GUGUKE-327239 format. One record per atom (N, C-alpha, C, O): residue in three letters; y, x, z. Coordinates in steps of 0.2 Angstrom, whole numbers, padded with zeros to 4 digits, always signed. Each point is the difference from the previous one (the first is absolute). Last residue first. Example, Ala and Ser with C-alpha at 12.3 -4.5 7.8 and 13.67 -1.06 7.14 Angstrom:
2
ser-0011+0064+0035;ser+0006+0004+0001;ser+0005-0004+0003;ser+0006+0003+0001;ala-0034-0001-0001;ala+0006-0004+0000;ala+0006+0004+0000;ala-0001+0005+0003;
REM end
This chain:
203
unk-0079+0035+0077;unk-0003-0008+0005;unk-0009+0000-0005;unk-0004-0004+0000;unk+0019+0018-0012;unk+0005-0003+0003;unk-0005-0006+0004;unk-0001-0006-0002;unk+0000+0032-0011;unk-0002-0006+0002;unk+0004-0004+0005;unk+0005+0003+0003;unk-0003+0010-0028;unk+0004+0000+0009;unk-0003-0006+0002;unk+0000-0006-0003;unk-0008+0026-0015;unk+0000-0008+0000;unk+0003+0000+0008;unk-0001+0003+0005;unk-0004+0019-0013;unk+0007-0004-0002;unk-0001-0007+0000;unk+0005-0003-0003;unk-0028+0013+0000;unk+0005+0005+0003;unk+0007-0005-0004;unk+0001-0003-0006;unk-0019-0014+0008;unk-0001+0006-0001;unk+0006+0006+0001;unk+0004-0003+0004;unk-0017-0023-0015;unk+0004+0003+0006;unk-0001+0007-0002;unk-0003+0003-0004;unk+0000-0027-0008;unk+0003+0005+0000;unk+0001+0002+0006;unk+0004-0004+0003;unk-0015-0016-0013;unk+0002+0003+0006;unk-0003+0008+0000;unk-0005+0003+0001;unk+0006-0014-0022;unk-0005-0002+0004;unk+0001+0004+0006;unk-0003+0006+0000;unk+0019-0013-0027;unk-0003+0005+0009;unk-0006-0003+0003;unk-0002-0006-0001;unk+0012+0001-0023;unk-0002-0004+0007;unk-0004+0006+0004;unk-0006+0002+0001;unk+0023-0004-0025;unk-0006+0003+0001;unk-0002-0006+0010;unk+0003-0005+0002;unk+0009+0005-0029;unk+0001-0002+0007;unk-0008+0003+0001;unk-0005+0001-0004;unk+0024+0004-0019;unk-0005+0002+0005;unk+0000-0004+0006;unk+0005-0002+0002;unk+0008-0004-0024;unk+0001+0001+0005;unk-0008+0001+0003;unk-0005-0004+0001;unk+0026+0002-0023;unk-0009+0004+0000;unk+0000+0001+0009;unk+0004+0004+0002;unk+0011-0022-0017;unk+0001+0006+0006;unk-0008+0002+0002;unk-0005-0003+0002;unk+0014-0015-0018;unk-0004+0005-0004;unk+0003+0007+0008;unk+0003+0005-0001;unk+0006-0029+0003;unk+0002+0005-0003;unk-0004+0006-0003;unk+0004+0004-0004;unk-0015-0025+0011;unk+0010-0001-0001;unk+0004+0006-0004;unk+0003+0000-0006;unk-0026+0001+0016;unk-0002-0003-0004;unk+0009-0001-0002;unk+0003+0004-0004;unk-0005+0008+0021;unk-0003+0004-0003;unk+0001-0004-0010;unk+0003+0002-0005;unk+0006-0010+0026;unk+0004+0004-0002;unk-0004+0003-0006;unk+0004+0000-0006;unk-0018-0016+0019;unk+0007-0001-0004;unk+0004+0004-0003;unk+0000-0002-0006;unk-0015+0009+0019;unk-0004-0001-0006;unk+0004-0004-0005;unk-0001+0001-0006;unk+0009+0007+0027;unk-0003+0006-0002;unk-0002-0003-0008;unk+0003+0003-0005;unk-0001-0018+0020;unk+0007+0001-0001;unk-0002+0007-0005;unk+0000-0002-0006;unk-0018-0005+0019;unk+0003-0007-0004;unk+0004+0003-0005;unk-0001+0000-0006;unk-0004+0015+0024;unk-0005+0002-0006;unk+0003-0008-0005;unk+0002+0001-0006;unk+0010+0001+0026;unk+0001+0005-0003;unk-0004+0001-0006;unk+0002+0002-0006;unk-0007-0017+0020;unk+0005-0003-0004;unk+0004+0006-0004;unk+0003-0001-0005;unk-0020+0003+0021;unk-0004-0003-0007;unk+0006-0004-0004;unk-0001-0004-0005;unk+0007+0016+0024;unk-0004+0006-0007;unk-0004-0004-0002;unk-0004+0003-0003;unk+0015-0014+0020;unk+0006+0003-0002;unk-0005+0002-0005;unk-0001-0004-0004;unk-0012-0006+0015;unk+0002-0006-0004;unk+0006+0003-0003;unk+0001-0002-0005;unk-0011+0015+0022;unk-0005+0001-0005;unk+0004-0006-0005;unk-0001+0002-0006;unk+0013+0000+0025;unk+0000+0010-0002;unk-0003-0003-0009;unk+0002+0001-0006;unk-0003-0017+0023;unk+0004+0000-0005;unk+0002+0006-0001;unk+0006+0001-0002;unk-0027-0003+0012;unk+0003-0006-0005;unk+0004-0001-0004;unk+0000-0002-0005;unk-0014+0017+0021;unk+0006+0002-0005;unk+0001-0006-0004;unk+0000+0000-0006;unk-0020-0004+0023;unk+0006+0006+0003;unk+0007+0004-0003;unk+0004+0003+0003;unk-0022-0016-0014;unk+0005-0006+0002;unk+0003+0002+0006;unk+0005-0002+0002;unk-0009+0008-0031;unk-0003+0003+0009;unk+0003-0002+0004;unk+0006+0000-0001;unk-0002-0015-0021;unk+0000+0007+0002;unk-0003+0001+0007;unk-0001-0004+0005;unk-0005-0019-0016;unk+0005+0001+0002;unk-0002+0010+0001;unk-0005+0002+0002;unk-0006-0019-0022;unk+0001+0002+0009;unk+0007+0002+0000;unk+0004-0001-0004;unk-0010+0007-0018;unk-0004-0005+0001;unk+0001+0001+0010;unk+0000+0005+0003;unk+0011+0009-0021;unk+0004-0006-0001;unk-0005-0008+0003;unk+0000-0006-0001;unk-0005+0032-0005;unk+0004+0000+0008;unk+0002-0008+0002;unk+0002-0002+0006;unk-0024+0014-0022;unk+0006-0004+0000;unk+0004-0001+0006;unk-0003-0001+0005;unk-0012+0025-0007;unk-0001-0007+0001;unk+0007-0004-0001;unk+0006+0003+0001;unk-0019+0019-0001;unk+0006-0002-0002;unk-0001-0005-0003;unk-0002-0002-0005;unk-0014+0013+0026;unk+0001-0002-0008;unk+0008-0002-0001;unk+0004-0002+0004;unk-0014+0010+0019;unk+0004-0005-0004;unk-0001+0005-0007;unk+0001+0006-0001;unk-0023+0000+0020;unk+0011-0001-0002;unk-0001-0002-0004;unk-0006-0002-0002;unk+0002-0012+0014;unk+0000+0006+0000;unk-0005+0005+0000;unk-0004-0001+0004;unk+0016-0026-0009;unk-0002+0006+0000;unk+0001+0004+0002;unk+0006+0002+0001;unk+0007-0022+0005;unk-0001+0003-0004;unk-0005+0007+0000;unk+0001+0004+0004;unk+0012-0022+0009;unk-0008+0000+0001;unk-0004+0004-0009;unk-0005-0002-0004;unk+0028-0001+0015;unk-0001+0004+0004;unk-0010-0001-0002;unk-0005+0002+0003;unk+0023-0003-0022;unk-0001-0002+0006;unk-0006+0003+0004;unk-0003+0005-0002;unk+0021+0009-0014;unk-0006-0004-0001;unk+0000-0005+0006;unk+0003+0002+0005;unk+0015+0012-0008;unk+0001-0004-0007;unk-0006-0005+0001;unk+0001-0006-0001;unk+0004+0025+0013;unk-0001-0004+0004;unk+0001-0007-0004;unk+0000-0006+0003;unk-0001+0031-0010;unk-0007-0006-0001;unk+0000-0005+0005;unk-0006-0002+0003;unk+0025+0012-0018;unk-0002+0000+0009;unk-0007-0004-0002;unk-0002-0005-0003;unk+0025+0016-0016;unk-0004-0004+0005;unk-0005+0000+0005;unk+0002+0005+0004;unk+0017+0010-0019;unk-0004+0000+0003;unk-0001-0008+0003;unk+0005-0001+0004;unk+0004+0011-0028;unk+0000-0004+0004;unk-0004+0000+0007;unk-0005-0004-0001;unk+0018+0017-0024;unk-0008-0001+0006;unk+0003-0002+0005;unk+0006+0002+0002;unk+0003+0000-0030;unk+0003+0000+0010;unk-0008-0001+0002;unk-0005-0002-0003;unk+0020+0011-0021;unk-0006-0003+0004;unk+0001-0002+0008;unk+0005+0001+0004;unk+0014+0003-0020;unk-0006+0001-0005;unk-0005-0002+0002;unk-0002-0005-0003;unk+0027-0003+0010;unk-0006+0008+0000;unk-0004-0004-0003;unk+0000-0006-0002;unk+0022-0006+0002;unk-0006+0002-0006;unk-0005+0005+0003;unk-0002+0004-0003;unk+0021-0017+0015;unk+0002+0008-0001;unk-0007+0000-0006;unk+0001+0005-0003;unk-0003-0026+0012;unk+0009+0002+0001;unk+0000+0009-0002;unk+0006+0002-0001;unk-0027-0010+0006;unk+0000-0002-0006;unk+0007-0001-0001;unk+0001-0003-0005;unk-0005+0012+0025;unk-0006+0003-0006;unk+0002-0002-0006;unk+0000+0003-0005;unk+0010-0015+0024;unk+0004+0009-0001;unk-0006+0002-0006;unk+0003+0002-0006;unk-0015-0021+0014;unk+0007-0001-0004;unk+0004+0005-0001;unk+0001+0001-0006;unk-0019+0004+0021;unk-0002-0003-0009;unk+0007-0003-0005;unk+0001+0002-0006;unk+0004+0004+0030;unk-0006+0006-0003;unk+0002-0001-0007;unk+0003+0002-0004;unk+0001-0022+0017;unk+0009+0005-0001;unk-0005+0005-0004;unk+0001+0000-0006;unk-0016-0013+0012;unk+0003-0005-0004;unk+0006+0006-0001;unk+0000+0003-0006;unk-0013+0004+0023;unk-0005-0001-0005;unk+0005-0002-0006;unk-0001+0004-0005;unk+0008-0003+0028;unk+0002+0007-0006;unk-0004-0001-0006;unk+0001+0004-0004;unk-0001-0024+0016;unk+0006+0002-0001;unk+0001+0006-0002;unk+0004+0000-0004;unk-0023-0007+0012;unk+0000-0002-0004;unk+0008-0001-0003;unk+0000-0002-0006;unk-0007+0012+0028;unk-0003+0005-0008;unk+0001-0005-0006;unk+0001+0003-0005;unk+0009-0013+0024;unk+0001+0008-0002;unk-0003+0003-0005;unk+0003+0002-0006;unk-0009-0024+0014;unk+0009+0000-0002;unk+0003+0007-0004;unk+0004+0000-0005;unk-0028-0002+0014;unk+0000-0003-0003;unk+0007+0000-0003;unk+0000+0002-0006;unk-0003+0005+0025;unk-0004+0005-0002;unk+0001-0004-0004;unk+0006+0002+0000;unk+0002-0013+0013;unk+0006+0007+0001;unk-0002+0005-0009;unk+0003+0004-0004;unk-0014-0026+0015;unk+0005-0001-0004;unk+0005+0004-0004;unk+0004+0000-0004;unk-0026+0004+0020;unk+0001+0000-0007;unk+0005-0004-0005;unk-0002-0001-0006;unk-0001+0013+0030;unk+0006+0002-0004;unk-0002-0003-0008;unk+0003+0003-0005;unk-0020-0002+0023;unk+0006-0005+0003;unk+0005+0001-0003;unk+0004-0005+0001;unk-0024+0018-0008;unk-0002-0008+0003;unk+0006-0002+0003;unk-0001-0006+0001;unk+0004+0026-0008;unk+0003-0004-0006;unk-0005-0006+0005;unk+0002-0005-0001;unk+0000+0022+0011;unk+0004-0001+0000;unk+0001-0004-0005;unk+0006-0003-0001;unk-0024+0013+0009;unk+0001-0006+0004;unk+0006-0002-0001;unk+0001-0006+0003;unk-0010+0020-0020;unk-0003-0009+0000;unk+0001+0000+0006;unk-0002-0006+0001;unk+0017+0023-0014;unk-0007+0001+0003;unk-0002-0007+0003;unk+0005-0004+0001;unk+0017+0009-0015;unk-0002+0004+0008;unk-0005-0001+0003;unk+0001-0001+0006;unk+0011+0001-0031;unk-0004-0003+0003;unk-0001+0004+0009;unk-0001+0006+0001;unk+0018-0011-0025;unk+0001-0002+0005;unk-0009-0001+0004;unk-0002-0006+0001;unk+0008+0020-0023;unk-0004-0004+0002;unk+0006-0001+0008;unk+0003+0005+0001;unk-0007+0009-0025;unk+0006-0002+0003;unk-0005-0006+0003;unk-0004-0003-0003;unk+0000+0016-0016;unk-0005+0001+0007;unk+0004-0004+0006;unk-0003+0000+0006;unk+0007+0005-0033;unk+0002-0004+0005;unk-0006-0002+0007;unk-0004-0004+0001;unk+0012+0018-0027;unk-0005+0001+0005;unk+0002-0004+0009;unk+0002+0004+0005;unk+0009+0001-0034;unk+0001-0003+0009;unk-0009+0000+0003;unk-0004-0002-0004;unk+0016+0014-0017;unk-0004+0000+0001;unk-0001-0005+0006;unk-0001+0004+0004;unk+0017+0006-0016;unk-0003-0001-0006;unk-0005-0002+0001;unk-0005+0000-0004;unk+0031+0000+0014;unk-0006+0005-0001;unk-0003-0005-0003;unk+0003-0005-0002;unk+0019-0001+0008;unk+0000+0007-0005;unk-0006+0002+0001;unk-0001+0006-0001;unk+0006-0024+0017;unk+0005+0001-0005;unk-0003+0007-0003;unk+0000+0004+0005;unk-0008-0015+0013;unk-0005-0002-0006;unk+0007+0004-0005;unk-0002+0003-0005;unk+0009-0005+0027;unk-0005+0003+0001;unk-0003+0001-0005;unk-0001+0006-0001;unk+0018-0022+0003;unk+0002+0009-0002;unk-0006+0003+0000;unk+0000+0004-0005;unk-0007-0026+0007;unk+0005+0003-0006;unk+0004+0006-0002;unk+0001+0003-0005;unk-0008-0013+0029;unk-0006+0002-0008;unk+0002+0002-0005;unk+0000+0006-0001;unk+0017-0013+0015;unk-0005+0007+0002;unk-0006+0002-0003;unk-0003+0005-0002;unk+0014-0026-0002;unk+0006+0006-0002;unk-0002+0006+0003;unk+0001+0005-0003;unk-0012-0024+0007;unk-0001+0001-0008;unk+0003+0006-0002;unk-0001+0003-0005;unk-0010-0006+0031;unk+0005-0002-0004;unk+0000+0002-0005;unk-0003+0005-0001;unk-0013-0002+0014;unk-0003-0006+0000;unk+0007-0003-0003;unk+0000-0006-0002;unk-0004+0028+0005;unk-0003-0001-0005;unk+0000-0007+0001;unk-0004-0002-0004;unk+0018+0021+0018;unk-0003-0008+0001;unk-0002-0003-0008;unk+0004-0004-0003;unk+0000+0031+0009;unk+0003-0004-0004;unk-0005-0006+0002;unk-0006+0000-0002;unk+0012+0028+0000;unk-0001-0007+0007;unk+0001-0004-0004;unk+0005+0000-0003;unk-0011+0022-0013;unk+0004-0007+0002;unk+0000-0002+0007;unk-0006-0001+0001;unk+0002+0025-0013;unk-0002-0002+0004;unk+0006-0007+0001;unk+0006+0000+0002;unk-0018+0021-0020;unk+0005-0006+0001;unk-0001-0005+0005;unk-0005-0003-0002;unk-0008+0028+0001;unk+0001-0005-0004;unk+0006-0003+0002;unk+0004+0003+0004;unk-0011+0019-0001;unk-0002-0004-0004;unk-0001-0004-0004;unk-0001+0000-0006;unk+0007+0010+0028;unk+0004+0002-0004;unk-0002+0000-0007;unk+0004+0003-0004;unk-0020-0012+0023;unk+0010-0003-0001;unk+0004+0002-0005;unk+0004-0004-0003;unk-0029+0009+0009;unk+0004+0000-0008;unk+0004-0006+0001;unk+0001-0005-0004;unk-0014+0011+0024;unk+0000+0007-0007;unk+0004-0003-0007;unk+0002+0004-0004;unk-0001-0019+0023;unk+0005+0007+0003;unk-0003+0003-0007;unk+0005+0002-0004;unk-0009-0026+0008;unk+0001+0005-0006;unk+0003+0007+0001;unk+0005+0002-0003;unk-0012-0017+0022;unk-0006+0000-0005;unk+0002+0003-0008;unk-0004+0002-0005;unk+0022-0006+0021;unk-0007+0006+0004;unk-0005+0000-0006;unk-0003+0005-0003;unk+0019-0025+0003;unk+0001+0009-0004;unk-0003+0005+0000;unk-0001+0003-0005;unk-0008-0026+0008;unk+0002+0003+0004;unk+0004+0005-0005;unk-0004+0003-0004;unk-0007-0031+0008;unk-0001+0006-0003;unk+0006+0008+0002;unk+0004-0002+0004;unk-0006-0024+0003;unk-0006+0005+0001;unk+0001+0006-0002;unk-0002+0005+0004;unk+0020-0014-0007;unk-0001-0005+0006;unk-0005+0000+0001;unk-0001-0005+0004;unk+0015+0014-0021;unk-0004+0006+0005;unk-0002-0003+0007;unk+0001+0002+0006;unk+0006-0010-0030;unk+0004-0001+0004;unk-0001+0003+0006;unk+0005+0000+0004;unk-0007+0008-0030;unk-0005+0000+0008;unk+0006-0004+0004;unk+0006+0001-0001;unk-0009+0011-0025;unk+0002-0006+0004;unk-0004-0002+0005;unk-0006-0002+0000;unk+0007+0023-0018;unk-0002-0004+0004;unk+0004-0003+0004;unk+0004+0003+0003;unk-0008+0012-0027;unk+0004-0003+0005;unk-0004-0004+0004;unk-0004-0004-0003;unk-0002+0025-0014;unk-0002-0005+0005;unk+0007-0002+0005;unk+0003+0003+0004;unk-0013+0011-0029;unk+0006+0000+0003;unk+0000-0007+0005;unk+0000-0006-0002;unk-0024+0021-0007;unk+0005-0004+0000;unk+0008-0002+0003;unk+0001+0003+0006;unk-0021+0015-0007;unk+0005-0001-0003;unk+0005-0003-0003;unk+0005+0002-0003;unk-0026+0000+0016;unk-0002-0001-0006;unk+0006+0000-0004;unk+0000-0002-0006;unk+0001+0002+0028;unk-0003+0008+0000;unk-0003+0000-0008;unk-0003+0004-0003;unk+0016-0022+0014;unk+0003+0006-0002;unk-0005+0005-0003;unk+0002+0005-0003;unk-0009-0023+0009;unk+0002-0001-0005;unk+0003+0007-0004;unk+0000+0003-0005;unk-0012-0007+0027;unk-0002-0001-0005;unk+0003+0004-0008;unk-0002+0004-0004;unk+0011-0011+0025;unk-0004+0007-0002;unk-0003+0002-0005;unk+0000+0006-0002;unk+0007-0028+0005;unk+0007+0003-0002;unk-0004+0009-0002;unk+0000+0003-0005;unk-0015-0019+0016;unk-0001+0000-0007;unk+0007+0005-0003;unk+0000+0004-0005;unk-0004-0003+0028;unk-0005+0002-0001;unk+0000-0002-0010;unk-0002+0004-0003;unk+0017-0014+0018;unk+0003+0006+0000;unk-0008+0004-0005;unk+0002+0003-0006;unk-0004-0025+0008;unk+0005-0002-0005;unk+0002+0011+0003;unk+0001+0003-0005;unk-0018-0015+0019;unk-0002+0000-0008;unk+0006+0003-0004;unk-0003+0004-0004;unk+0010-0008+0028;unk-0004+0002+0000;unk-0005+0005-0010;unk-0001+0006-0003;unk+0027-0011+0002;unk-0004-0003+0007;unk-0008+0005-0001;unk-0001+0005-0003;unk+0025-0004-0010;unk-0002+0004+0006;unk-0004-0001+0005;unk+0001+0002+0005;unk+0002-0013-0026;unk-0004+0006-0002;unk+0003+0005+0007;unk-0003+0006+0001;unk+0007-0029-0008;unk-0004+0000+0006;unk-0003+0008+0001;unk-0005+0002+0003;unk+0010-0009-0029;unk+0005-0004+0005;unk-0005+0001+0006;unk-0006-0002+0000;unk+0011+0019-0020;unk-0003-0002+0004;unk+0000-0006+0004;unk+0004+0002+0005;unk+0004+0009-0030;unk+0002-0006+0007;unk-0006-0001+0004;unk-0005-0004-0002;unk+0010+0023-0018;unk-0004-0004+0002;unk+0002-0003+0006;unk+0001+0004+0004;unk+0002+0007-0026;unk+0003-0001+0003;unk-0002-0005+0005;unk-0001-0006-0001;unk-0010+0027-0016;unk+0002-0006+0000;unk+0003-0001+0007;unk-0001+0005+0004;unk-0007+0018-0011;unk+0007-0003-0002;unk+0002-0006-0001;unk+0004-0001-0004;unk-0027+0007+0006;unk+0005+0004+0002;unk+0005-0003-0004;unk+0000-0003-0005;unk-0023-0008+0007;unk+0008-0001+0004;unk+0004+0003-0001;unk+0005-0003+0000;unk-0025-0004-0021;unk+0005+0009+0005;unk+0003-0005+0007;unk+0002-0005-0002;unk-0021-0001-0018;unk+0006-0002+0001;unk+0002+0005+0006;unk-0004+0005+0002;unk-0015+0000-0018;unk+0006-0003-0003;unk+0006-0002+0003;unk+0005+0000-0003;unk-0024+0012+0010;unk+0006+0004-0002;unk+0007-0005-0002;unk+0006+0001+0000;unk-0031-0003+0004;unk+0001+0003-0006;unk+0008+0000-0001;unk+0002+0000-0006;unk-0010-0012+0028;unk-0003+0007-0002;unk+0001+0002-0006;unk-0001+0006+0002;unk+0012-0025+0001;unk+0002+0004+0004;unk-0005+0009+0000;unk+0002+0005+0000;unk-0007-0025-0011;unk+0006+0003-0004;unk+0001+0005+0005;unk+0000+0006-0001;unk-0020-0018+0008;unk+0000+0006-0007;unk+0007+0002-0001;unk+0000+0006-0002;unk-0001-0024+0018;unk-0003+0007+0002;unk+0002+0007-0004;unk+0004+0005+0000;unk+0011-0026-0006;unk-0005+0000+0002;unk-0006+0009+0001;unk+0000+0006-0002;unk+0023-0025+0008;unk-0001+0007-0003;unk-0008+0002+0001;unk-0003+0000+0006;unk+0018-0023-0014;unk-0002+0002+0006;unk-0005+0008-0002;unk-0004+0001-0004;
REM end
């Protein structure tokens, strides 16, 4: 894990590093891509454009490599991760609460498959480090607000996003197993209710 003092002291630099951002045409991912480009990284974006948009990357389009890919597929995930130093896995099948409530099976299947394929691709290509994005949906309905960093193996995930929440728990568990077996440094983030410009509202 990169510690803050390493970055501020100049011992770590994104300049020249090859970075894959999955879901990089999406809401959060597109901002991350812009930040990485501004810091000198060489960025590849892998996105299936189901919720993302090439328009979100308009400002940096000529400076990135774009790969339209379904990361549930092993070959697509391995192609995306080939030759990069760092993988930042933001891609997710997430369409909002109303959709999730009636599509738990798809949410669980698709997001779990992406987790397995992207992490396997990281190991296969021996990337230096990875970042994976989980979700506040891993917590149960009774979690206190504000929510501390609590264990997520007790109770059920958030009921209205249960399939998605289980998939994100699987992502966290698999990340730990991959780190323990292969030594891959993996940072994990659990965002809470992100919204703003470029967010694609869907009901």
